[in-house]
N, C-alpha and C positions, 0 to 999 in steps of 0.2 A: 305241195310241190314248193321247193326252195326257189325264191325269186331274188333278183338282184336288189341289194339294199338301197334305199333312198339316200340322198345326200344328207350327211350329218353336219349341221352348221357348226357344231363344236369342234369339227376336224377340218375347218377351212385351212387353206395354205398359209403357212407362216413365212416370215421373212427368210428363215434359213432354207425352207423348201424352195422358195422362189430363187434364192441365190444359187442353190445347187442346180436347179433346172437351167438357169442362165449359163452356168459354167459348162454343163454337159451339152447345151445347145451350141455354145461356141466351139467345143471340141468337134461336134458333129459337122458344123459348117466348115471348119478348117479341114476336116477329112474329105469333104467334098471338093475343096479347092486343090488339095494336095493328094491326089490319088496315089495309092501304093504302087510303086513301079514294079514290085515283085508279083503283082496280080494284073497282068495285061488285059484280062477279060473284064475287069471292073469298068463299069460305065461311068463316064463323067456326067454329073448332073447338068442337064441342058434345058430342062423345062421347069415351069413353076411347080408342077406336081412332084417332080423329083425332089426338089428342095422341101416341099411340104411333107413328103414321105420321110425324108431324113430327119426332119424337125419334130415329127410326132412323138417318138419315144422320149426325147429329152423334155419336151413340153408336158408330157403326161407325168413326169416325175414331180412337177409342182403340185399336182392334184392327186397324188397317189394315196394320200391318207383320207381323202374325202369319200372315195368309194373304191377300195382296193380291188374288189372283184371285177368291176367294170374296167378299171384301168389296166389290169392284167390282160383281160381279153383284147382290148384295143392295142396294147403294146405288142402282144403276140402276133396279132394280125399284121400290124405295121412292120414288125421285124421280119416276118415271113415274106411279106411283099418286097422288102428291101433285098432279101436274098434272091428272090425269084428274078427281080429286075437287074441284079448284079450292081446295085448302087454301093458306094462306100459305106461300110458299116462301123458303128461304135456300139459294142454289146453292153457297155457299162450301164446305160440307162435302164435296159431291161433287167439287169441283175439287181439294181437298186429297187425296181418295182417288185420283183419276185421276193426280195428280202422283206420289203414292207408288208406284202400280202401274207407271207408266212409268219411274220411277227404279230399279225393282227390277233386280237383276243377271240375273234370269231373263227371257228374251225373251217368255215367255208372259204376263207382266204387261203388257208394252207392247201385245201383240196384243189382250188383253182390254180394255185402256184405249181403244184405237182402236175396238174393236167397241162398247163402251159409249157412246162419243161418237157413233157412227153411230146407235145406238138412240135416244139422247136427241134427236138431230137429226131422226130420222124421227118421233118422237112430237110434237116441236114442229111439224114440217111438217103432220102430220095435224091438230094443233090450229088451225093457220092456215086449213085448209080447212073445218073443221066448227065451230069455236068463234068466237063473236063477239068475245071478249075477248082473243084471241091475234092479234097483228098480225104483218105480214110482217117487220118489222124485227127481231123476236125470233129469227127463223131464223138469220141471219148472226151475231147476237149469241151464240147458243148454240154455233155452230160455232167462232167465234173464241175464246170462253171455254174450251171443252174443248180446242181445239188449243193454246192457250197453256199450259194445265196440262200437257199431254203433252210439248210441246217443252221446257218447263222441266225436266220429269222426265228426259227423254233427255239434256239437257245436264248435269244433275246426275250421271247415271251416267257420262257421258264424262269429266267432270272428276274424278270419284272414281277412275276407271280410270287416268287420266293421273297422278294423285297417287300411286296404288299403284305404277305403273311407275317413276315418279321415285324413290320410296322404295326400290324394288328395285334400281334402278341405283345409287343412293347407297350402299346396303348392299354391292352387288357391288364398287363402286369401293373402298370402305373395306376390305373383306376382301382384295381384290386388292392394295391398297397395303400392308396388313399382311403379306400373304404375300411380296410383293416385298422389303419391309424385312427380314423374317425370313430370306429367302433370301440377301439381300445380306450380312446379318450372318454367316450360316452360311458363305458363300463366303469372306468376309474372314477368319473364324476358321480356315477350312481353309488359306487362303493363308498366314496367319501361322504356323500349326502346321507347314506344309510348309517354310517358310523356316527356322524355328527347328530343325526336324529336320535339314535339310540342313547348316546352319551348325554347330550344336552337335555333332551326331552325327559329322561328319567331323573336327572339331577334337579331340573326345574320343578318337577312334580314333588320331589322330596322337599325341596326348599319351600314350595307353596304349603305343604302339609305342616312343616315345622313352623312356618310363619303364622299360620292360622292357630296352631296350638299355643305359640308364644303370645299371641294377641289375647287368647281366652284366659291365660293364667297370669298375664302381666301384672294385674292389680293385687290378686290374692297370693300369688306365688312368684315373686320377682326373681328368685334364684333359678326357678325352672325356666322362666322366660329368658334369662341371660344364658342359661345352658343351651336353650333352643337356638338363640341367636349365634352362639359359638358354633353349634353344629351347622347352621346355615352358612356361616363364613367358611367352615371347612369344606362343605359340599361345593360351594362356589369355587374355591381354590382348586379342588379336585377336578371339577368340570373344566376349568380353565387350562389346567395341565394336560388333560386328555385332549382337549381341543387343539392345543399347540402341537401335541404329538401327531394328531391326524393331519393337521395342516403342514407339518414338516414333511410328510410323505409327498405333498404336492411340489415342494420346493427343491427336494433332493432328487438327483438323477439316480442315486443308488438307493439301497434299502434304508428306510427311515428308522430313526431311533425310537421305535414304538415299544410300548410296554408289552410283556408277554400276554398271550391270548388268555382270557379268563377261563377258569376251570370250574369244577363243581364246588370247590371251596369258595370261589368268588360268588357263586350263586347263593350259597348258604349265607354268606356275609351280606349279600344284597337283601335277603329276607330279614336278617337280623337288624340291619340298619332301618328298614321300613318299620319293623316292629317297635324299635326304639323311638321312632318318630311318631308313634301313636296309631299306625295303621294296623288293623287286624289281619294278619297273614298266617294261615295255617299251613305249615310246610311238612311234607312227608316224602320219604324216599325209600325205595325197595331195591335191594341188590346192588346198589352203586358202590359199596365198599368191596364187594367181590368182583364186580365187573366194571372196572373204571373205563369210561369211554375214551377214545382217542382225543387228543388235544383239540383238533379242529372241530370235532363233534361237540365236545364240552363247551367250546367257545360259542358255537352256533346256538346251543341250548341255552347258554347264559343270556345271549342277546334276545332270544325268543321270550324267555321268562321275564327279562328286564322290560321289554316292550309291552308285554301283557300286563305287568304290574303298573307300568306308566299309564297305559290306556285306562285301566280300572280306576286309578286315582283321579285321572283327568276327567273322566266322565261320571264317576260315582261319588267323588268327594272324599274327604278324610274319614268319614264314618263307614265306608264300605268294608265288607269282609271278603277276603280272597282266600281260596284254597289252591295250593300249589302241590302237585304230586309228580315226582320223578320215579320212573321204573326202569332200572338198568338190567339188561340181560346180555348174553354172549353175542347176540345178533343185532340188538337195537336199543335205542334210548327213547322211552315213551314220555312225552311231556303233556301234562294236562293242567290247565289253569282255569279256574272257575270263579266267577264273582257271584256271591250269594245275595248281595244287596245292591241297591242303587241302579243306575242306568247301565245297560249292557256295555261290556268292555269296548266293543267295536263301534259304538255310536259316535258319529262325527257330526259336526254342525251342518245344517242344511246347505246343500250345494258344495260341500267340501268332501273330497275323497279321503278315505282313511289310509294315510300313508303307512301307518303302523302295521296294519294287517297285510298290506302289499309287501312291505319289507320282510315281515316274518315268513310269508309264503315264499318269497324269493330265496331267503336263507335256507329254508327246508328243501327247496327244489335244487339249489346248488349242491347241497350235501347228499342228494339222491333220496331224500325222504318225502314224506307227505305232510300236508298241512290242511287243517279244517277249522273254521270258525262258525259256530252255530248256536242256536238257542235250544236249551234242553230243560224241560220242567220249570220254566220261568227263570232259568239262569242262562248266562252266556258263557260258552265254553270255548277255550282255545285248546286244540288237540293237534300235536305234532309228533311224528315218529321219524327218528333219524337212524339210519343203519349204522352199526358199529362193527359188524362181523368182517370176515375175510373178503366177502364179495362187495364191500362198501365202495371200493375204487371202481369196480366194473359198473355198479349201478349208478355211480356219480357220472362216469364217462358217457353212459348212454342217456 
């Protein structure tokens, strides 16, 4: 069973409520002193309870927000008593109370306001039947007056809810925008970190191999040592140029002046450079002349091969032997990199995560492919498959 709500301390009378109540009380008191001459049957307030009855509706206006349901009930009873006694009336306080009840978030307030309007209409109807000073035109006047107050209250509630919903939507849009911007920044940083890792990591590995080779032949073959040093300088300059291009993408609001994405030719050249540096790399490819992969796939394959070779050199040393095999078809590019000697490619120092493997897996996933790093017959294998067929875009999107 629905009960009257207890007083809510958060809805105590405000200064504006008290000021409104005082103003309406002054109007009610003045109406008691200056009785309408057109209504000779109106009783002049002559006792204290007459004045108390006249003052009740205006005084209830001050506390109408504290408990709208109870205030509506008391105001309806007081207004009905004023009509029965034929005291001077001021209907405005009751209208304000009905409006507040109808505008309350609780539907109970609206129901009570409608019920109070019905009671006031019935009392007026009875007055039309039994009282000479109550005319028929007052009946629709009461209905329209009470109905207007209720409709205004309902509209106020609706507008308040719409405003709250709009505020919530604005907040959600702002938070979603901030999240998207933050996510975009994170993704861009991850992309830059991956590019720098691939470029600098591989070049430093090549530099390390050539430096060790130069150190071994420095006494017996000084010309070869000088050639190795020259290659080291060239590799360092190349890494510096590529690093500048990557960083340019951070400083420019528009597209950065980046070099074209590496293709299969760049991958072949990568293997050739390592071979020239003294690393044993066995390279083989099948079908790549007949089925050239898209540029973005070839670029991803180049980075995967580059990182695999870098890890092999880093963890296996210059004497490691590596097999690289690319198989191109109409639907996919299969990449297989195997180290046959030394420490497994993916081995990282204790307590350090292998960023290279994670980066390769991320590249394959972005391109809609698969990636796997595992040991096989005493060797460590990097195996990635990148789709190249017509369904590549759909697979990438999903």
